[in-house]
PyMOL commands that place a pseudoatom at each C-alpha (Angstrom):
pseudoatom trace, name=CA, resn=MET, resi=1, chain=A, elem=C, hetatm=0, pos=[-0.023, -0.028, -0.008]
pseudoatom trace, name=CA, resn=PHE, resi=2, chain=A, elem=C, hetatm=0, pos=[1.201, 3.523, -0.803]
pseudoatom trace, name=CA, resn=SER, resi=3, chain=A, elem=C, hetatm=0, pos=[2.007, 5.821, 2.061]
pseudoatom trace, name=CA, resn=LEU, resi=4, chain=A, elem=C, hetatm=0, pos=[2.850, 9.545, 1.951]
pseudoatom trace, name=CA, resn=SER, resi=5, chain=A, elem=C, hetatm=0, pos=[5.345, 8.913, 4.707]
pseudoatom trace, name=CA, resn=SER, resi=6, chain=A, elem=C, hetatm=0, pos=[7.506, 7.002, 2.239]
pseudoatom trace, name=CA, resn=HIS, resi=7, chain=A, elem=C, hetatm=0, pos=[8.208, 10.425, 0.608]
pseudoatom trace, name=CA, resn=PRO, resi=8, chain=A, elem=C, hetatm=0, pos=[10.326, 12.425, 3.137]
pseudoatom trace, name=CA, resn=GLU, resi=9, chain=A, elem=C, hetatm=0, pos=[9.980, 15.540, 1.010]
pseudoatom trace, name=CA, resn=ILE, resi=10, chain=A, elem=C, hetatm=0, pos=[6.227, 15.639, 1.541]
pseudoatom trace, name=CA, resn=PRO, resi=11, chain=A, elem=C, hetatm=0, pos=[5.189, 17.872, 4.504]
pseudoatom trace, name=CA, resn=ASP, resi=12, chain=A, elem=C, hetatm=0, pos=[3.099, 16.585, 7.348]
pseudoatom trace, name=CA, resn=THR, resi=13, chain=A, elem=C, hetatm=0, pos=[0.280, 19.137, 7.432]
pseudoatom trace, name=CA, resn=SER, resi=14, chain=A, elem=C, hetatm=0, pos=[-2.418, 19.926, 4.939]
pseudoatom trace, name=CA, resn=ILE, resi=15, chain=A, elem=C, hetatm=0, pos=[-1.475, 23.583, 4.820]
pseudoatom trace, name=CA, resn=LYS, resi=16, chain=A, elem=C, hetatm=0, pos=[2.193, 22.789, 4.050]
pseudoatom trace, name=CA, resn=LYS, resi=17, chain=A, elem=C, hetatm=0, pos=[1.104, 20.265, 1.415]
pseudoatom trace, name=CA, resn=ALA, resi=18, chain=A, elem=C, hetatm=0, pos=[-1.141, 22.838, -0.236]
pseudoatom trace, name=CA, resn=LEU, resi=19, chain=A, elem=C, hetatm=0, pos=[1.638, 25.361, -0.217]
pseudoatom trace, name=CA, resn=LEU, resi=20, chain=A, elem=C, hetatm=0, pos=[4.015, 22.804, -1.845]
pseudoatom trace, name=CA, resn=MET, resi=21, chain=A, elem=C, hetatm=0, pos=[1.380, 21.974, -4.459]
pseudoatom trace, name=CA, resn=GLN, resi=22, chain=A, elem=C, hetatm=0, pos=[0.814, 25.657, -5.165]
pseudoatom trace, name=CA, resn=ASP, resi=23, chain=A, elem=C, hetatm=0, pos=[4.613, 26.288, -5.440]
pseudoatom trace, name=CA, resn=MET, resi=24, chain=A, elem=C, hetatm=0, pos=[4.972, 23.377, -7.836]
pseudoatom trace, name=CA, resn=LEU, resi=25, chain=A, elem=C, hetatm=0, pos=[2.262, 24.668, -10.107]
pseudoatom trace, name=CA, resn=ILE, resi=26, chain=A, elem=C, hetatm=0, pos=[3.785, 28.129, -10.069]
pseudoatom trace, name=CA, resn=ALA, resi=27, chain=A, elem=C, hetatm=0, pos=[7.096, 26.620, -11.018]
pseudoatom trace, name=CA, resn=VAL, resi=28, chain=A, elem=C, hetatm=0, pos=[5.530, 25.024, -14.092]
pseudoatom trace, name=CA, resn=ALA, resi=29, chain=A, elem=C, hetatm=0, pos=[3.710, 28.304, -14.867]
pseudoatom trace, name=CA, resn=GLN, resi=30, chain=A, elem=C, hetatm=0, pos=[7.156, 29.911, -15.034]
pseudoatom trace, name=CA, resn=ASN, resi=31, chain=A, elem=C, hetatm=0, pos=[8.530, 27.262, -17.274]
pseudoatom trace, name=CA, resn=GLY, resi=32, chain=A, elem=C, hetatm=0, pos=[9.969, 25.138, -14.511]
pseudoatom trace, name=CA, resn=SER, resi=33, chain=A, elem=C, hetatm=0, pos=[9.085, 21.632, -13.454]
pseudoatom trace, name=CA, resn=LEU, resi=34, chain=A, elem=C, hetatm=0, pos=[7.551, 19.655, -10.639]
pseudoatom trace, name=CA, resn=ASP, resi=35, chain=A, elem=C, hetatm=0, pos=[8.227, 16.399, -8.946]
pseudoatom trace, name=CA, resn=GLU, resi=36, chain=A, elem=C, hetatm=0, pos=[5.469, 14.219, -10.471]
pseudoatom trace, name=CA, resn=SER, resi=37, chain=A, elem=C, hetatm=0, pos=[5.646, 11.605, -7.670]
pseudoatom trace, name=CA, resn=VAL, resi=38, chain=A, elem=C, hetatm=0, pos=[5.196, 14.241, -4.945]
pseudoatom trace, name=CA, resn=TYR, resi=39, chain=A, elem=C, hetatm=0, pos=[2.536, 16.093, -6.990]
pseudoatom trace, name=CA, resn=SER, resi=40, chain=A, elem=C, hetatm=0, pos=[0.454, 12.967, -7.663]
pseudoatom trace, name=CA, resn=SER, resi=41, chain=A, elem=C, hetatm=0, pos=[0.731, 11.783, -3.964]
pseudoatom trace, name=CA, resn=ILE, resi=42, chain=A, elem=C, hetatm=0, pos=[-0.497, 15.166, -2.586]
pseudoatom trace, name=CA, resn=ARG, resi=43, chain=A, elem=C, hetatm=0, pos=[-3.151, 15.457, -5.324]
pseudoatom trace, name=CA, resn=ARG, resi=44, chain=A, elem=C, hetatm=0, pos=[-4.475, 11.979, -4.507]
pseudoatom trace, name=CA, resn=GLU, resi=45, chain=A, elem=C, hetatm=0, pos=[-4.780, 12.864, -0.868]
pseudoatom trace, name=CA, resn=PHE, resi=46, chain=A, elem=C, hetatm=0, pos=[-6.605, 16.128, -1.550]
pseudoatom trace, name=CA, resn=MET, resi=47, chain=A, elem=C, hetatm=0, pos=[-8.845, 14.542, -4.154]
pseudoatom trace, name=CA, resn=ASN, resi=48, chain=A, elem=C, hetatm=0, pos=[-9.941, 11.943, -1.519]
pseudoatom trace, name=CA, resn=SER, resi=49, chain=A, elem=C, hetatm=0, pos=[-10.631, 14.650, 1.166]
pseudoatom trace, name=CA, resn=ASP, resi=50, chain=A, elem=C, hetatm=0, pos=[-13.737, 16.463, 2.227]
pseudoatom trace, name=CA, resn=ALA, resi=51, chain=A, elem=C, hetatm=0, pos=[-12.327, 19.612, 0.569]
pseudoatom trace, name=CA, resn=GLU, resi=52, chain=A, elem=C, hetatm=0, pos=[-12.191, 18.060, -2.888]
pseudoatom trace, name=CA, resn=SER, resi=53, chain=A, elem=C, hetatm=0, pos=[-14.866, 20.379, -4.211]
pseudoatom trace, name=CA, resn=LEU, resi=54, chain=A, elem=C, hetatm=0, pos=[-12.772, 23.432, -3.179]
pseudoatom trace, name=CA, resn=LEU, resi=55, chain=A, elem=C, hetatm=0, pos=[-9.628, 22.360, -5.003]
pseudoatom trace, name=CA, resn=PRO, resi=56, chain=A, elem=C, hetatm=0, pos=[-8.548, 24.465, -8.006]
pseudoatom trace, name=CA, resn=GLU, resi=57, chain=A, elem=C, hetatm=0, pos=[-9.743, 23.116, -11.305]
pseudoatom trace, name=CA, resn=ILE, resi=58, chain=A, elem=C, hetatm=0, pos=[-6.127, 22.642, -12.359]
pseudoatom trace, name=CA, resn=ILE, resi=59, chain=A, elem=C, hetatm=0, pos=[-5.645, 20.078, -9.554]
pseudoatom trace, name=CA, resn=LYS, resi=60, chain=A, elem=C, hetatm=0, pos=[-8.928, 18.319, -10.253]
pseudoatom trace, name=CA, resn=THR, resi=61, chain=A, elem=C, hetatm=0, pos=[-8.202, 17.899, -13.978]
pseudoatom trace, name=CA, resn=CYS, resi=62, chain=A, elem=C, hetatm=0, pos=[-4.397, 17.647, -14.272]
pseudoatom trace, name=CA, resn=ARG, resi=63, chain=A, elem=C, hetatm=0, pos=[-2.695, 14.461, -13.184]
pseudoatom trace, name=CA, resn=ASP, resi=64, chain=A, elem=C, hetatm=0, pos=[0.869, 15.163, -14.355]
pseudoatom trace, name=CA, resn=GLN, resi=65, chain=A, elem=C, hetatm=0, pos=[3.249, 17.965, -15.536]
pseudoatom trace, name=CA, resn=GLY, resi=66, chain=A, elem=C, hetatm=0, pos=[2.270, 17.621, -19.131]
pseudoatom trace, name=CA, resn=SER, resi=67, chain=A, elem=C, hetatm=0, pos=[-1.458, 18.166, -18.410]
pseudoatom trace, name=CA, resn=VAL, resi=68, chain=A, elem=C, hetatm=0, pos=[-0.602, 21.027, -16.000]
pseudoatom trace, name=CA, resn=TRP, resi=69, chain=A, elem=C, hetatm=0, pos=[1.404, 22.796, -18.665]
pseudoatom trace, name=CA, resn=GLY, resi=70, chain=A, elem=C, hetatm=0, pos=[-1.345, 22.278, -21.235]
pseudoatom trace, name=CA, resn=TYR, resi=71, chain=A, elem=C, hetatm=0, pos=[-3.879, 23.763, -18.795]
pseudoatom trace, name=CA, resn=LEU, resi=72, chain=A, elem=C, hetatm=0, pos=[-1.671, 26.750, -18.034]
pseudoatom trace, name=CA, resn=LYS, resi=73, chain=A, elem=C, hetatm=0, pos=[-0.927, 27.493, -21.687]
pseudoatom trace, name=CA, resn=LYS, resi=74, chain=A, elem=C, hetatm=0, pos=[-4.701, 27.831, -22.254]
pseudoatom trace, name=CA, resn=VAL, resi=75, chain=A, elem=C, hetatm=0, pos=[-4.805, 30.344, -19.405]
pseudoatom trace, name=CA, resn=SER, resi=76, chain=A, elem=C, hetatm=0, pos=[-2.178, 32.611, -21.067]
pseudoatom trace, name=CA, resn=SER, resi=77, chain=A, elem=C, hetatm=0, pos=[0.704, 32.334, -23.513]
pseudoatom trace, name=CA, resn=GLY, resi=78, chain=A, elem=C, hetatm=0, pos=[3.100, 34.776, -25.011]
pseudoatom trace, name=CA, resn=ASN, resi=79, chain=A, elem=C, hetatm=0, pos=[5.043, 37.672, -23.512]
pseudoatom trace, name=CA, resn=GLY, resi=80, chain=A, elem=C, hetatm=0, pos=[4.341, 38.239, -19.824]
pseudoatom trace, name=CA, resn=SER, resi=81, chain=A, elem=C, hetatm=0, pos=[2.134, 35.180, -19.558]
pseudoatom trace, name=CA, resn=TRP, resi=82, chain=A, elem=C, hetatm=0, pos=[4.002, 33.719, -16.603]
pseudoatom trace, name=CA, resn=ALA, resi=83, chain=A, elem=C, hetatm=0, pos=[2.506, 36.494, -14.370]
pseudoatom trace, name=CA, resn=VAL, resi=84, chain=A, elem=C, hetatm=0, pos=[-1.063, 35.857, -15.633]
pseudoatom trace, name=CA, resn=ARG, resi=85, chain=A, elem=C, hetatm=0, pos=[-0.604, 32.093, -15.065]
pseudoatom trace, name=CA, resn=ARG, resi=86, chain=A, elem=C, hetatm=0, pos=[0.822, 32.681, -11.622]
pseudoatom trace, name=CA, resn=ASP, resi=87, chain=A, elem=C, hetatm=0, pos=[-2.027, 35.046, -10.646]
pseudoatom trace, name=CA, resn=HIS, resi=88, chain=A, elem=C, hetatm=0, pos=[-4.528, 32.455, -11.947]
pseudoatom trace, name=CA, resn=ILE, resi=89, chain=A, elem=C, hetatm=0, pos=[-3.038, 29.828, -9.679]
pseudoatom trace, name=CA, resn=TYR, resi=90, chain=A, elem=C, hetatm=0, pos=[-3.105, 32.108, -6.625]
pseudoatom trace, name=CA, resn=ASP, resi=91, chain=A, elem=C, hetatm=0, pos=[-6.749, 33.077, -7.315]
pseudoatom trace, name=CA, resn=SER, resi=92, chain=A, elem=C, hetatm=0, pos=[-7.832, 29.488, -7.898]
pseudoatom trace, name=CA, resn=PHE, resi=93, chain=A, elem=C, hetatm=0, pos=[-6.339, 28.390, -4.558]
pseudoatom trace, name=CA, resn=LYS, resi=94, chain=A, elem=C, hetatm=0, pos=[-8.278, 31.037, -2.442]
pseudoatom trace, name=CA, resn=PRO, resi=95, chain=A, elem=C, hetatm=0, pos=[-11.315, 28.853, -1.569]
pseudoatom trace, name=CA, resn=PHE, resi=96, chain=A, elem=C, hetatm=0, pos=[-9.093, 25.941, -0.657]
pseudoatom trace, name=CA, resn=TRP, resi=97, chain=A, elem=C, hetatm=0, pos=[-6.854, 28.202, 1.458]
pseudoatom trace, name=CA, resn=ASP, resi=98, chain=A, elem=C, hetatm=0, pos=[-9.885, 29.579, 3.286]
pseudoatom trace, name=CA, resn=HIS, resi=99, chain=A, elem=C, hetatm=0, pos=[-11.007, 26.075, 4.105]
pseudoatom trace, name=CA, resn=LEU, resi=100, chain=A, elem=C, hetatm=0, pos=[-7.618, 24.919, 5.302]
pseudoatom trace, name=CA, resn=GLU, resi=101, chain=A, elem=C, hetatm=0, pos=[-7.015, 27.981, 7.460]
pseudoatom trace, name=CA, resn=LYS, resi=102, chain=A, elem=C, hetatm=0, pos=[-10.418, 27.654, 9.071]
pseudoatom trace, name=CA, resn=GLU, resi=103, chain=A, elem=C, hetatm=0, pos=[-9.799, 23.945, 9.632]
pseudoatom trace, name=CA, resn=SER, resi=104, chain=A, elem=C, hetatm=0, pos=[-6.504, 24.654, 11.426]
pseudoatom trace, name=CA, resn=GLN, resi=105, chain=A, elem=C, hetatm=0, pos=[-8.186, 26.829, 14.095]
pseudoatom trace, name=CA, resn=SER, resi=106, chain=A, elem=C, hetatm=0, pos=[-9.254, 25.301, 17.325]
pseudoatom trace, name=CA, resn=PRO, resi=107, chain=A, elem=C, hetatm=0, pos=[-12.952, 25.509, 18.195]
pseudoatom trace, name=CA, resn=SER, resi=108, chain=A, elem=C, hetatm=0, pos=[-12.350, 28.097, 20.921]
pseudoatom trace, name=CA, resn=ASP, resi=109, chain=A, elem=C, hetatm=0, pos=[-10.293, 30.488, 18.719]
pseudoatom trace, name=CA, resn=GLU, resi=110, chain=A, elem=C, hetatm=0, pos=[-13.329, 32.378, 17.426]
pseudoatom trace, name=CA, resn=ASN, resi=111, chain=A, elem=C, hetatm=0, pos=[-14.956, 32.715, 20.880]
pseudoatom trace, name=CA, resn=ILE, resi=112, chain=A, elem=C, hetatm=0, pos=[-11.725, 33.922, 22.521]
pseudoatom trace, name=CA, resn=SER, resi=113, chain=A, elem=C, hetatm=0, pos=[-11.029, 36.369, 19.689]
pseudoatom trace, name=CA, resn=GLU, resi=114, chain=A, elem=C, hetatm=0, pos=[-14.529, 37.807, 20.083]
pseudoatom trace, name=CA, resn=SER, resi=115, chain=A, elem=C, hetatm=0, pos=[-14.139, 38.187, 23.784]
pseudoatom trace, name=CA, resn=ILE, resi=116, chain=A, elem=C, hetatm=0, pos=[-10.692, 39.838, 23.533]
pseudoatom trace, name=CA, resn=SER, resi=117, chain=A, elem=C, hetatm=0, pos=[-11.814, 42.260, 20.827]
pseudoatom trace, name=CA, resn=SER, resi=118, chain=A, elem=C, hetatm=0, pos=[-14.504, 43.592, 23.211]
pseudoatom trace, name=CA, resn=PHE, resi=119, chain=A, elem=C, hetatm=0, pos=[-11.926, 44.794, 25.732]
pseudoatom trace, name=CA, resn=ASP, resi=120, chain=A, elem=C, hetatm=0, pos=[-10.856, 48.381, 25.739]
pseudoatom trace, name=CA, resn=ALA, resi=121, chain=A, elem=C, hetatm=0, pos=[-8.314, 50.172, 28.030]
pseudoatom trace, name=CA, resn=ASN, resi=122, chain=A, elem=C, hetatm=0, pos=[-10.959, 51.086, 30.619]
pseudoatom trace, name=CA, resn=GLU, resi=123, chain=A, elem=C, hetatm=0, pos=[-12.222, 47.516, 30.970]
pseudoatom trace, name=CA, resn=VAL, resi=124, chain=A, elem=C, hetatm=0, pos=[-8.671, 46.231, 31.427]
pseudoatom trace, name=CA, resn=TYR, resi=125, chain=A, elem=C, hetatm=0, pos=[-7.949, 48.919, 34.044]
pseudoatom trace, name=CA, resn=ASN, resi=126, chain=A, elem=C, hetatm=0, pos=[-11.200, 48.065, 35.889]
pseudoatom trace, name=CA, resn=ALA, resi=127, chain=A, elem=C, hetatm=0, pos=[-10.436, 44.332, 35.822]
pseudoatom trace, name=CA, resn=TRP, resi=128, chain=A, elem=C, hetatm=0, pos=[-7.080, 44.976, 37.556]
for i in range(1, 128): cmd.bond("trace and resi %d" % i, "trace and resi %d" % (i + 1))
show_as sticks, trace
zoom trace
């Protein structure tokens, strides 16, 4: 059976994996390359997660570097296209990032943040 732990270069958290995936896609967008083994491993994990619907279309449809490059060439080609492709990747990751960042908060974070934000200098002084 395949295990992500057999790839020491794969991070251990979903946020770090998403960042690595985004960085690999940006590398391809700028005429670089990606590690297909790492990409496919992380892609498989995210495709089988509860956040699959929030994944960027490029991840849902592209299984390897060749298909990633084909997708990105359709986004933009020609002079200055790397910036357009890079921005497309950043924009397409936003819903997925929102989900991951919300998931990484503990249940009490929101309540504590609300309580703290209601304090002003007078309330702190009175409490002491």
